[in-house]
PDB file of N, CA, C and O in Angstrom:
ATOM      1  N   MET A   1      72.948  89.887  70.322  1.00  0.00           N
ATOM      2  CA  MET A   1      73.845  89.966  69.643  1.00  0.00           C
ATOM      3  C   MET A   1      74.748  88.622  70.166  1.00  0.00           C
ATOM      4  O   MET A   1      74.477  88.223  71.298  1.00  0.00           O
ATOM      5  N   LEU A   2      75.675  87.989  69.500  1.00  0.00           N
ATOM      6  CA  LEU A   2      76.425  87.324  69.896  1.00  0.00           C
ATOM      7  C   LEU A   2      77.685  87.897  70.175  1.00  0.00           C
ATOM      8  O   LEU A   2      77.794  89.087  69.878  1.00  0.00           O
ATOM      9  N   VAL A   3      78.909  87.187  70.802  1.00  0.00           N
ATOM     10  CA  VAL A   3      79.416  88.243  71.268  1.00  0.00           C
ATOM     11  C   VAL A   3      80.625  86.803  72.197  1.00  0.00           C
ATOM     12  O   VAL A   3      80.442  86.037  73.143  1.00  0.00           O
ATOM     13  N   CYS A   4      81.622  87.039  71.392  1.00  0.00           N
ATOM     14  CA  CYS A   4      82.795  85.913  71.747  1.00  0.00           C
ATOM     15  C   CYS A   4      84.303  86.346  73.081  1.00  0.00           C
ATOM     16  O   CYS A   4      85.371  85.815  73.383  1.00  0.00           O
ATOM     17  N   GLU A   5      83.555  87.540  73.502  1.00  0.00           N
ATOM     18  CA  GLU A   5      84.254  88.045  74.572  1.00  0.00           C
ATOM     19  C   GLU A   5      83.546  88.023  75.685  1.00  0.00           C
ATOM     20  O   GLU A   5      82.331  88.133  75.526  1.00  0.00           O
ATOM     21  N   TRP A   6      84.057  87.881  77.098  1.00  0.00           N
ATOM     22  CA  TRP A   6      83.189  87.599  78.452  1.00  0.00           C
ATOM     23  C   TRP A   6      83.333  89.677  78.401  1.00  0.00           C
ATOM     24  O   TRP A   6      84.130  90.605  78.263  1.00  0.00           O
ATOM     25  N   ARG A   7      81.779  89.313  78.650  1.00  0.00           N
ATOM     26  CA  ARG A   7      81.038  91.189  79.749  1.00  0.00           C
ATOM     27  C   ARG A   7      80.629  90.682  81.138  1.00  0.00           C
ATOM     28  O   ARG A   7      79.738  89.886  81.437  1.00  0.00           O
ATOM     29  N   ASN A   8      81.669  91.467  82.059  1.00  0.00           N
ATOM     30  CA  ASN A   8      81.202  91.482  83.031  1.00  0.00           C
ATOM     31  C   ASN A   8      79.661  91.899  83.187  1.00  0.00           C
ATOM     32  O   ASN A   8      79.384  92.926  82.568  1.00  0.00           O
ATOM     33  N   PHE A   9      78.757  91.392  83.792  1.00  0.00           N
ATOM     34  CA  PHE A   9      77.065  91.755  84.422  1.00  0.00           C
ATOM     35  C   PHE A   9      76.813  91.902  85.728  1.00  0.00           C
ATOM     36  O   PHE A   9      77.510  91.244  86.501  1.00  0.00           O
ATOM     37  N   SER A  10      75.873  92.701  86.221  1.00  0.00           N
ATOM     38  CA  SER A  10      75.958  92.808  87.626  1.00  0.00           C
ATOM     39  C   SER A  10      73.924  92.554  87.741  1.00  0.00           C
ATOM     40  O   SER A  10      73.126  93.012  86.923  1.00  0.00           O
ATOM     41  N   THR A  11      73.647  91.908  88.706  1.00  0.00           N
ATOM     42  CA  THR A  11      72.304  91.678  89.241  1.00  0.00           C
ATOM     43  C   THR A  11      71.934  92.258  90.758  1.00  0.00           C
ATOM     44  O   THR A  11      73.030  92.719  91.078  1.00  0.00           O
ATOM     45  N   ASP A  12      71.027  92.516  91.907  1.00  0.00           N
ATOM     46  CA  ASP A  12      70.809  93.314  92.790  1.00  0.00           C
ATOM     47  C   ASP A  12      71.787  92.470  93.582  1.00  0.00           C
ATOM     48  O   ASP A  12      72.497  93.145  94.328  1.00  0.00           O
ATOM     49  N   ALA A  13      72.036  90.965  93.611  1.00  0.00           N
ATOM     50  CA  ALA A  13      72.891  90.321  95.050  1.00  0.00           C
ATOM     51  C   ALA A  13      74.410  90.448  94.176  1.00  0.00           C
ATOM     52  O   ALA A  13      75.216  91.151  94.786  1.00  0.00           O
ATOM     53  N   GLU A  14      74.837  89.986  93.091  1.00  0.00           N
ATOM     54  CA  GLU A  14      76.374  89.799  92.876  1.00  0.00           C
ATOM     55  C   GLU A  14      76.874  90.240  91.662  1.00  0.00           C
ATOM     56  O   GLU A  14      75.896  90.424  90.938  1.00  0.00           O
ATOM     57  N   THR A  15      77.943  90.517  91.041  1.00  0.00           N
ATOM     58  CA  THR A  15      78.456  91.157  89.577  1.00  0.00           C
ATOM     59  C   THR A  15      79.257  90.294  89.459  1.00  0.00           C
ATOM     60  O   THR A  15      80.208  90.174  90.231  1.00  0.00           O
ATOM     61  N   TYR A  16      78.918  89.128  87.969  1.00  0.00           N
ATOM     62  CA  TYR A  16      79.604  87.776  87.385  1.00  0.00           C
ATOM     63  C   TYR A  16      80.352  88.472  86.410  1.00  0.00           C
ATOM     64  O   TYR A  16      80.042  89.085  85.388  1.00  0.00           O
ATOM     65  N   THR A  17      81.899  88.107  87.248  1.00  0.00           N
ATOM     66  CA  THR A  17      83.117  88.124  86.516  1.00  0.00           C
ATOM     67  C   THR A  17      83.328  86.717  85.689  1.00  0.00           C
ATOM     68  O   THR A  17      82.710  85.674  85.901  1.00  0.00           O
ATOM     69  N   LEU A  18      84.671  87.003  84.381  1.00  0.00           N
ATOM     70  CA  LEU A  18      84.763  85.319  83.969  1.00  0.00           C
ATOM     71  C   LEU A  18      84.586  84.830  85.200  1.00  0.00           C
ATOM     72  O   LEU A  18      83.591  84.280  85.671  1.00  0.00           O
ATOM     73  N   GLU A  19      85.964  85.148  85.851  1.00  0.00           N
ATOM     74  CA  GLU A  19      86.320  83.851  87.156  1.00  0.00           C
ATOM     75  C   GLU A  19      85.131  82.973  87.212  1.00  0.00           C
ATOM     76  O   GLU A  19      84.785  81.902  86.712  1.00  0.00           O
ATOM     77  N   ILE A  20      84.463  84.178  88.320  1.00  0.00           N
ATOM     78  CA  ILE A  20      82.918  83.619  89.083  1.00  0.00           C
ATOM     79  C   ILE A  20      82.308  82.462  88.193  1.00  0.00           C
ATOM     80  O   ILE A  20      82.051  81.260  88.264  1.00  0.00           O
ATOM     81  N   PHE A  21      82.205  83.785  87.098  1.00  0.00           N
ATOM     82  CA  PHE A  21      81.151  81.788  86.143  1.00  0.00           C
ATOM     83  C   PHE A  21      81.897  80.816  85.997  1.00  0.00           C
ATOM     84  O   PHE A  21      81.350  79.737  86.228  1.00  0.00           O
ATOM     85  N   GLU A  22      83.062  80.774  85.666  1.00  0.00           N
ATOM     86  CA  GLU A  22      83.309  79.966  85.197  1.00  0.00           C
ATOM     87  C   GLU A  22      84.209  78.830  86.403  1.00  0.00           C
ATOM     88  O   GLU A  22      84.939  77.898  86.067  1.00  0.00           O
ATOM     89  N   GLU A  23      83.917  79.211  87.684  1.00  0.00           N
ATOM     90  CA  GLU A  23      84.265  78.017  89.010  1.00  0.00           C
ATOM     91  C   GLU A  23      82.417  78.285  89.262  1.00  0.00           C
ATOM     92  O   GLU A  23      82.286  77.308  89.998  1.00  0.00           O
ATOM     93  N   MET A  24      81.556  78.638  89.215  1.00  0.00           N
ATOM     94  CA  MET A  24      80.488  78.100  89.088  1.00  0.00           C
ATOM     95  C   MET A  24      79.405  77.154  88.302  1.00  0.00           C
ATOM     96  O   MET A  24      78.512  76.416  88.719  1.00  0.00           O
ATOM     97  N   ILE A  25      79.865  77.492  86.978  1.00  0.00           N
ATOM     98  CA  ILE A  25      80.100  76.418  86.187  1.00  0.00           C
ATOM     99  C   ILE A  25      80.332  74.913  85.553  1.00  0.00           C
ATOM    100  O   ILE A  25      79.799  73.947  85.007  1.00  0.00           O
ATOM    101  N   GLY A  26      81.796  75.599  86.162  1.00  0.00           N
ATOM    102  CA  GLY A  26      83.123  74.048  86.176  1.00  0.00           C
ATOM    103  C   GLY A  26      83.485  74.013  84.313  1.00  0.00           C
ATOM    104  O   GLY A  26      84.236  73.145  83.869  1.00  0.00           O
ATOM    105  N   ASP A  27      83.029  74.756  83.661  1.00  0.00           N
ATOM    106  CA  ASP A  27      83.404  74.750  82.589  1.00  0.00           C
ATOM    107  C   ASP A  27      84.291  76.205  82.192  1.00  0.00           C
ATOM    108  O   ASP A  27      84.590  77.109  82.972  1.00  0.00           O
ATOM    109  N   GLU A  28      84.604  76.107  80.703  1.00  0.00           N
ATOM    110  CA  GLU A  28      85.522  77.630  79.918  1.00  0.00           C
ATOM    111  C   GLU A  28      84.569  78.193  79.587  1.00  0.00           C
ATOM    112  O   GLU A  28      83.693  77.352  79.385  1.00  0.00           O
ATOM    113  N   PHE A  29      84.129  79.415  79.361  1.00  0.00           N
ATOM    114  CA  PHE A  29      83.365  80.125  78.623  1.00  0.00           C
ATOM    115  C   PHE A  29      83.514  80.120  77.045  1.00  0.00           C
ATOM    116  O   PHE A  29      84.190  79.117  76.817  1.00  0.00           O
ATOM    117  N   GLU A  30      83.262  80.654  76.015  1.00  0.00           N
ATOM    118  CA  GLU A  30      82.779  80.481  75.153  1.00  0.00           C
ATOM    119  C   GLU A  30      82.207  81.733  74.107  1.00  0.00           C
ATOM    120  O   GLU A  30      82.705  82.239  73.101  1.00  0.00           O
ATOM    121  N   ALA A  31      81.469  81.875  74.529  1.00  0.00           N
ATOM    122  CA  ALA A  31      80.609  82.974  74.062  1.00  0.00           C
ATOM    123  C   ALA A  31      79.103  82.835  74.580  1.00  0.00           C
ATOM    124  O   ALA A  31      78.344  81.984  75.045  1.00  0.00           O
ATOM    125  N   MET A  32      79.136  84.592  74.111  1.00  0.00           N
ATOM    126  CA  MET A  32      77.497  84.736  75.303  1.00  0.00           C
ATOM    127  C   MET A  32      76.258  85.599  73.994  1.00  0.00           C
ATOM    128  O   MET A  32      76.605  86.367  73.096  1.00  0.00           O
ATOM    129  N   MET A  33      75.022  85.200  74.268  1.00  0.00           N
ATOM    130  CA  MET A  33      74.057  86.254  73.299  1.00  0.00           C
ATOM    131  C   MET A  33      73.745  87.086  74.732  1.00  0.00           C
ATOM    132  O   MET A  33      73.777  86.772  75.922  1.00  0.00           O
ATOM    133  N   PHE A  34      73.399  88.428  73.917  1.00  0.00           N
ATOM    134  CA  PHE A  34      72.261  90.072  74.196  1.00  0.00           C
ATOM    135  C   PHE A  34      71.126  89.863  73.303  1.00  0.00           C
ATOM    136  O   PHE A  34      71.290  89.538  72.127  1.00  0.00           O
ATOM    137  N   GLU A  35      69.681  90.086  73.972  1.00  0.00           N
ATOM    138  CA  GLU A  35      68.623  89.800  73.280  1.00  0.00           C
ATOM    139  C   GLU A  35      68.594  92.154  73.750  1.00  0.00           C
ATOM    140  O   GLU A  35      69.103  93.024  74.456  1.00  0.00           O
ATOM    141  N   ASP A  36      67.512  91.880  72.583  1.00  0.00           N
ATOM    142  CA  ASP A  36      66.831  93.483  72.661  1.00  0.00           C
ATOM    143  C   ASP A  36      67.511  94.764  73.975  1.00  0.00           C
ATOM    144  O   ASP A  36      67.006  95.595  74.729  1.00  0.00           O
ATOM    145  N   ASP A  37      69.214  94.171  73.575  1.00  0.00           N
ATOM    146  CA  ASP A  37      69.849  96.169  74.122  1.00  0.00           C
ATOM    147  C   ASP A  37      69.769  95.600  75.915  1.00  0.00           C
ATOM    148  O   ASP A  37      69.891  96.564  76.670  1.00  0.00           O
ATOM    149  N   GLN A  38      69.641  94.627  76.448  1.00  0.00           N
ATOM    150  CA  GLN A  38      69.721  93.918  77.758  1.00  0.00           C
ATOM    151  C   GLN A  38      70.808  94.157  78.071  1.00  0.00           C
ATOM    152  O   GLN A  38      71.693  94.389  77.247  1.00  0.00           O
ATOM    153  N   GLU A  39      70.976  94.152  79.295  1.00  0.00           N
ATOM    154  CA  GLU A  39      73.054  93.873  79.940  1.00  0.00           C
ATOM    155  C   GLU A  39      73.072  92.844  80.314  1.00  0.00           C
ATOM    156  O   GLU A  39      74.205  92.368  80.368  1.00  0.00           O
ATOM    157  N   ILE A  40      71.958  91.954  80.755  1.00  0.00           N
ATOM    158  CA  ILE A  40      72.168  90.559  81.413  1.00  0.00           C
ATOM    159  C   ILE A  40      72.474  89.604  79.713  1.00  0.00           C
ATOM    160  O   ILE A  40      72.256  89.969  78.558  1.00  0.00           O
ATOM    161  N   PRO A  41      72.909  88.626  80.130  1.00  0.00           N
ATOM    162  CA  PRO A  41      73.274  87.683  78.531  1.00  0.00           C
ATOM    163  C   PRO A  41      71.822  86.693  78.722  1.00  0.00           C
ATOM    164  O   PRO A  41      71.506  86.332  79.856  1.00  0.00           O
ATOM    165  N   SER A  42      71.034  86.320  77.585  1.00  0.00           N
ATOM    166  CA  SER A  42      69.928  85.488  77.339  1.00  0.00           C
ATOM    167  C   SER A  42      70.945  83.492  77.989  1.00  0.00           C
ATOM    168  O   SER A  42      70.971  82.626  78.864  1.00  0.00           O
ATOM    169  N   TYR A  43      71.660  84.031  76.398  1.00  0.00           N
ATOM    170  CA  TYR A  43      73.143  82.137  76.906  1.00  0.00           C
ATOM    171  C   TYR A  43      74.089  82.509  76.904  1.00  0.00           C
ATOM    172  O   TYR A  43      74.504  83.554  76.403  1.00  0.00           O
ATOM    173  N   ILE A  44      74.700  81.606  77.550  1.00  0.00           N
ATOM    174  CA  ILE A  44      76.592  81.729  77.787  1.00  0.00           C
ATOM    175  C   ILE A  44      76.520  80.549  77.196  1.00  0.00           C
ATOM    176  O   ILE A  44      75.564  79.813  77.439  1.00  0.00           O
ATOM    177  N   TRP A  45      77.757  80.087  76.116  1.00  0.00           N
ATOM    178  CA  TRP A  45      78.167  78.676  75.635  1.00  0.00           C
ATOM    179  C   TRP A  45      79.561  78.496  76.536  1.00  0.00           C
ATOM    180  O   TRP A  45      80.486  79.295  76.681  1.00  0.00           O
ATOM    181  N   THR A  46      79.428  77.533  76.934  1.00  0.00           N
ATOM    182  CA  THR A  46      81.196  77.063  77.641  1.00  0.00           C
ATOM    183  C   THR A  46      81.332  76.143  76.628  1.00  0.00           C
ATOM    184  O   THR A  46      80.366  75.848  75.924  1.00  0.00           O
ATOM    185  N   VAL A  47      82.866  75.456  76.408  1.00  0.00           N
ATOM    186  CA  VAL A  47      82.807  74.647  76.150  1.00  0.00           C
ATOM    187  C   VAL A  47      82.245  73.127  75.829  1.00  0.00           C
ATOM    188  O   VAL A  47      82.353  72.422  74.826  1.00  0.00           O
ATOM    189  N   ASN A  48      81.580  72.913  77.143  1.00  0.00           N
ATOM    190  CA  ASN A  48      80.722  71.720  77.273  1.00  0.00           C
ATOM    191  C   ASN A  48      79.353  71.828  77.493  1.00  0.00           C
ATOM    192  O   ASN A  48      78.604  70.851  77.533  1.00  0.00           O
ATOM    193  N   TYR A  49      78.900  73.313  77.679  1.00  0.00           N
ATOM    194  CA  TYR A  49      77.357  73.335  78.167  1.00  0.00           C
ATOM    195  C   TYR A  49      76.984  74.565  77.556  1.00  0.00           C
ATOM    196  O   TYR A  49      77.831  75.443  77.389  1.00  0.00           O
ATOM    197  N   VAL A  50      75.750  74.722  77.192  1.00  0.00           N
ATOM    198  CA  VAL A  50      75.030  75.499  76.870  1.00  0.00           C
ATOM    199  C   VAL A  50      74.172  76.211  78.235  1.00  0.00           C
ATOM    200  O   VAL A  50      73.433  75.463  78.875  1.00  0.00           O
ATOM    201  N   VAL A  51      74.264  77.274  78.536  1.00  0.00           N
ATOM    202  CA  VAL A  51      73.867  77.932  79.885  1.00  0.00           C
ATOM    203  C   VAL A  51      72.866  78.949  79.579  1.00  0.00           C
ATOM    204  O   VAL A  51      73.114  79.889  78.823  1.00  0.00           O
ATOM    205  N   ILE A  52      71.597  78.759  80.225  1.00  0.00           N
ATOM    206  CA  ILE A  52      70.116  79.295  80.320  1.00  0.00           C
ATOM    207  C   ILE A  52      70.628  80.295  80.948  1.00  0.00           C
ATOM    208  O   ILE A  52      71.678  80.051  81.543  1.00  0.00           O
ATOM    209  N   VAL A  53      70.136  81.568  81.019  1.00  0.00           N
ATOM    210  CA  VAL A  53      70.286  82.703  81.958  1.00  0.00           C
ATOM    211  C   VAL A  53      69.153  82.828  82.386  1.00  0.00           C
ATOM    212  O   VAL A  53      68.447  82.978  81.389  1.00  0.00           O
ATOM    213  N   LYS A  54      68.334  82.868  83.574  1.00  0.00           N
ATOM    214  CA  LYS A  54      66.996  83.047  83.400  1.00  0.00           C
ATOM    215  C   LYS A  54      67.086  83.937  84.473  1.00  0.00           C
ATOM    216  O   LYS A  54      67.874  83.874  85.417  1.00  0.00           O
ATOM    217  N   ARG A  55      65.955  85.029  84.191  1.00  0.00           N
ATOM    218  CA  ARG A  55      65.956  86.446  85.209  1.00  0.00           C
ATOM    219  C   ARG A  55      65.100  85.804  86.358  1.00  0.00           C
ATOM    220  O   ARG A  55      64.788  84.623  86.210  1.00  0.00           O
ATOM    221  N   ASN A  56      64.712  86.430  87.425  1.00  0.00           N
ATOM    222  CA  ASN A  56      63.842  86.105  88.518  1.00  0.00           C
ATOM    223  C   ASN A  56      64.321  87.719  88.987  1.00  0.00           C
ATOM    224  O   ASN A  56      65.251  88.491  89.219  1.00  0.00           O
ATOM    225  N   THR A  57      62.624  87.477  88.898  1.00  0.00           N
ATOM    226  CA  THR A  57      62.548  89.616  90.306  1.00  0.00           C
ATOM    227  C   THR A  57      61.596  88.974  91.030  1.00  0.00           C
ATOM    228  O   THR A  57      60.701  88.206  90.677  1.00  0.00           O
ATOM    229  N   ARG A  58      62.011  89.522  92.412  1.00  0.00           N
ATOM    230  CA  ARG A  58      60.816  89.648  93.183  1.00  0.00           C
ATOM    231  C   ARG A  58      61.163  90.817  93.951  1.00  0.00           C
ATOM    232  O   ARG A  58      60.923  91.986  93.647  1.00  0.00           O
ATOM    233  N   MET A  59      61.857  90.305  95.161  1.00  0.00           N
ATOM    234  CA  MET A  59      62.085  91.471  95.544  1.00  0.00           C
ATOM    235  C   MET A  59      63.002  92.126  95.010  1.00  0.00           C
ATOM    236  O   MET A  59      62.815  93.182  95.613  1.00  0.00           O
ATOM    237  N   TYR A  60      63.792  92.314  94.394  1.00  0.00           N
ATOM    238  CA  TYR A  60      65.125  92.376  93.895  1.00  0.00           C
ATOM    239  C   TYR A  60      65.352  91.798  92.777  1.00  0.00           C
ATOM    240  O   TYR A  60      64.556  90.912  92.463  1.00  0.00           O
ATOM    241  N   ASN A  61      66.571  92.130  91.769  1.00  0.00           N
ATOM    242  CA  ASN A  61      66.723  91.660  90.082  1.00  0.00           C
ATOM    243  C   ASN A  61      67.694  90.347  90.703  1.00  0.00           C
ATOM    244  O   ASN A  61      68.511  90.675  91.563  1.00  0.00           O
ATOM    245  N   ASP A  62      67.627  88.604  90.230  1.00  0.00           N
ATOM    246  CA  ASP A  62      68.354  88.214  90.764  1.00  0.00           C
ATOM    247  C   ASP A  62      68.009  87.041  89.229  1.00  0.00           C
ATOM    248  O   ASP A  62      67.013  87.141  88.512  1.00  0.00           O
ATOM    249  N   ILE A  63      69.227  85.916  89.042  1.00  0.00           N
ATOM    250  CA  ILE A  63      69.246  85.271  87.298  1.00  0.00           C
ATOM    251  C   ILE A  63      69.513  83.977  88.152  1.00  0.00           C
ATOM    252  O   ILE A  63      69.820  84.012  89.343  1.00  0.00           O
ATOM    253  N   SER A  64      69.368  82.878  87.438  1.00  0.00           N
ATOM    254  CA  SER A  64      69.954  81.350  87.706  1.00  0.00           C
ATOM    255  C   SER A  64      70.182  81.232  86.234  1.00  0.00           C
ATOM    256  O   SER A  64      69.807  81.758  85.187  1.00  0.00           O
ATOM    257  N   PHE A  65      71.368  79.827  86.864  1.00  0.00           N
ATOM    258  CA  PHE A  65      71.801  79.434  85.342  1.00  0.00           C
ATOM    259  C   PHE A  65      71.135  78.348  85.293  1.00  0.00           C
ATOM    260  O   PHE A  65      70.478  78.036  86.287  1.00  0.00           O
ATOM    261  N   THR A  66      71.136  77.384  83.966  1.00  0.00           N
ATOM    262  CA  THR A  66      70.185  76.446  83.504  1.00  0.00           C
ATOM    263  C   THR A  66      71.449  75.873  82.301  1.00  0.00           C
ATOM    264  O   THR A  66      71.764  76.334  81.205  1.00  0.00           O
ATOM    265  N   LYS A  67      72.159  74.226  83.371  1.00  0.00           N
ATOM    266  CA  LYS A  67      72.765  73.387  82.585  1.00  0.00           C
ATOM    267  C   LYS A  67      72.086  72.604  81.561  1.00  0.00           C
ATOM    268  O   LYS A  67      71.076  71.928  81.755  1.00  0.00           O
ATOM    269  N   ILE A  68      73.030  72.808  79.885  1.00  0.00           N
ATOM    270  CA  ILE A  68      72.393  71.939  78.816  1.00  0.00           C
ATOM    271  C   ILE A  68      73.267  71.339  78.596  1.00  0.00           C
ATOM    272  O   ILE A  68      74.173  72.152  78.411  1.00  0.00           O
ATOM    273  N   PRO A  69      73.626  70.398  78.485  1.00  0.00           N
ATOM    274  CA  PRO A  69      74.968  69.648  77.910  1.00  0.00           C
ATOM    275  C   PRO A  69      75.108  69.565  76.319  1.00  0.00           C
ATOM    276  O   PRO A  69      74.295  68.963  75.618  1.00  0.00           O
ATOM    277  N   ARG A  70      76.336  70.299  75.782  1.00  0.00           N
ATOM    278  CA  ARG A  70      75.796  70.331  74.182  1.00  0.00           C
ATOM    279  C   ARG A  70      76.969  69.067  73.684  1.00  0.00           C
ATOM    280  O   ARG A  70      78.065  68.570  73.943  1.00  0.00           O
ATOM    281  N   ASN A  71      75.616  69.001  72.648  1.00  0.00           N
ATOM    282  CA  ASN A  71      76.382  67.541  71.623  1.00  0.00           C
ATOM    283  C   ASN A  71      77.023  66.269  72.518  1.00  0.00           C
ATOM    284  O   ASN A  71      78.150  65.796  72.661  1.00  0.00           O
ATOM    285  N   PRO A  72      75.222  65.881  73.219  1.00  0.00           N
ATOM    286  CA  PRO A  72      75.533  64.945  73.945  1.00  0.00           C
ATOM    287  C   PRO A  72      76.003  63.438  73.228  1.00  0.00           C
ATOM    288  O   PRO A  72      75.907  63.348  72.004  1.00  0.00           O
ATOM    289  N   VAL A  73      76.362  62.608  73.790  1.00  0.00           N
ATOM    290  CA  VAL A  73      76.813  61.491  72.674  1.00  0.00           C
ATOM    291  C   VAL A  73      76.395  60.871  73.293  1.00  0.00           C
ATOM    292  O   VAL A  73      76.648  60.969  74.494  1.00  0.00           O
ATOM    293  N   CYS A  74      75.387  59.735  72.735  1.00  0.00           N
ATOM    294  CA  CYS A  74      74.556  58.207  73.046  1.00  0.00           C
ATOM    295  C   CYS A  74      75.290  57.365  72.191  1.00  0.00           C
ATOM    296  O   CYS A  74      75.655  57.736  71.076  1.00  0.00           O
ATOM    297  N   GLU A  75      75.561  56.084  72.723  1.00  0.00           N
ATOM    298  CA  GLU A  75      75.986  54.835  73.415  1.00  0.00           C
ATOM    299  C   GLU A  75      74.727  53.837  72.727  1.00  0.00           C
ATOM    300  O   GLU A  75      74.657  52.643  73.019  1.00  0.00           O
TER     301      GLU A  75
END
Protein backbone atom coordinates (compact mmCIF):
# COMPACT_ATOMS: atom_id res chain seq x y z
CA MET A 1 0.00 0.00 0.00
CA LEU A 2 1.41 3.35 -1.06
CA VAL A 3 0.69 6.28 1.26
CA CYS A 4 1.59 9.92 0.76
CA GLU A 5 1.29 10.97 4.39
CA TRP A 6 3.96 10.11 6.95
CA ARG A 7 3.16 7.35 9.45
CA ASN A 8 5.37 7.02 12.51
CA PHE A 9 6.89 3.56 12.96
CA SER A 10 9.03 1.92 15.65
CA THR A 11 11.66 -0.73 16.20
CA ASP A 12 12.95 -1.99 19.53
CA ALA A 13 15.64 0.70 19.42
CA GLU A 14 13.94 3.79 17.94
CA THR A 15 10.68 5.50 17.02
CA TYR A 16 10.87 7.17 13.61
CA THR A 17 8.96 10.42 13.20
CA LEU A 18 8.96 12.57 10.07
CA GLU A 19 11.42 15.01 11.64
CA ILE A 20 13.87 12.28 12.73
CA PHE A 21 13.73 10.54 9.34
CA GLU A 22 14.26 13.71 7.30
CA GLU A 23 17.19 14.70 9.52
CA MET A 24 18.79 11.23 9.17
CA ILE A 25 18.36 11.10 5.38
CA GLY A 26 18.95 14.79 4.72
CA ASP A 27 15.99 15.09 2.35
CA GLU A 28 12.23 15.78 2.32
CA PHE A 29 9.68 12.93 2.56
CA GLU A 30 7.25 12.27 -0.32
CA ALA A 31 5.68 8.79 0.09
CA MET A 32 6.10 5.37 1.73
CA MET A 33 5.08 1.83 0.82
CA PHE A 34 3.90 -0.85 3.24
CA GLU A 35 3.74 -4.52 2.20
CA ASP A 36 1.48 -7.26 3.61
CA ASP A 37 0.04 -5.26 6.53
CA GLN A 38 3.52 -4.61 7.98
CA GLU A 39 3.94 -1.79 10.49
CA ILE A 40 7.35 -0.79 9.08
CA PRO A 41 7.51 0.48 5.47
CA SER A 42 9.55 -1.36 2.83
CA TYR A 43 10.35 1.75 0.77
CA ILE A 44 10.31 5.48 1.45
CA TRP A 45 10.51 8.08 -1.34
CA THR A 46 12.07 11.47 -0.77
CA VAL A 47 12.61 14.31 -3.23
CA ASN A 48 16.04 12.98 -4.27
CA TYR A 49 16.15 9.33 -3.08
CA VAL A 50 14.36 6.04 -2.91
CA VAL A 51 15.15 4.64 0.54
CA ILE A 52 15.10 0.87 1.01
CA VAL A 53 14.19 -0.08 4.57
CA LYS A 54 16.00 -3.29 5.54
CA ARG A 55 14.97 -5.22 8.64
CA ASN A 56 17.75 -6.52 10.89
CA THR A 57 16.72 -8.99 13.56
CA ARG A 58 19.11 -10.68 15.95
CA MET A 59 18.74 -9.92 19.62
CA TYR A 60 16.17 -7.18 18.92
CA ASN A 61 14.26 -5.75 15.95
CA ASP A 62 16.06 -2.94 14.16
CA ILE A 63 16.26 -1.51 10.64
CA SER A 64 18.78 0.15 8.35
CA PHE A 65 18.29 2.57 5.46
CA THR A 66 19.87 2.37 1.99
CA LYS A 67 19.59 5.54 -0.11
CA ILE A 68 19.41 5.19 -3.90
CA PRO A 69 19.46 8.43 -5.96
CA ARG A 70 16.28 9.14 -7.93
CA ASN A 71 16.64 10.20 -11.56
CA PRO A 72 20.44 10.30 -11.69
CA VAL A 73 21.86 12.77 -14.19
CA CYS A 74 24.35 11.32 -16.67
CA GLU A 75 26.62 13.78 -18.41
